C-alpha positions, 0 to 999 in steps of 0.5 A: 197896224190896228189896235187888236193886232198891236195888242196881239203883237205884245203877247209871247209866241206861246200865248199866241199859239195857245190862244189861236189853237184853243180858239180854233178847237173851241170853234171847230175851225178845222180850216185854221188848224189845216192852215197851221199844219200846212205852214209848219213845214215851211216854218221849220225850214225857215227856222233851220230845221229843213230835215224835219219838214220833209219828215212832217209832210209824210207823217200826219201824226207828227204834224198834229204833234207839231200843232200842239207844240208850235208855240215854242222856240224858232218854230213858234216865232216863225208862225207868229204872223199866222197866230196874229192874223187869225186872232186879229180876224176874230173879235171874240178870240 
């Protein structure tokens, strides 16, 4: 694992989420935000909330809300690799 990825792995899930989302918003990186939106239903299912994933697929507003709060609990933990990968690819993140 590269140094930056090790440093990122030491951060809390909430810190990873906040950094990744803030960086994507600052840079206008809709690709990452879209990738995160697509990952949330699978992460919810993996964290034991499969009923929520079916609802989220049909409600964009719920997904946007999820993006903003996806740094907490089991959902945040399931999305840690997404945040680490994204932040690790950007030196200025």
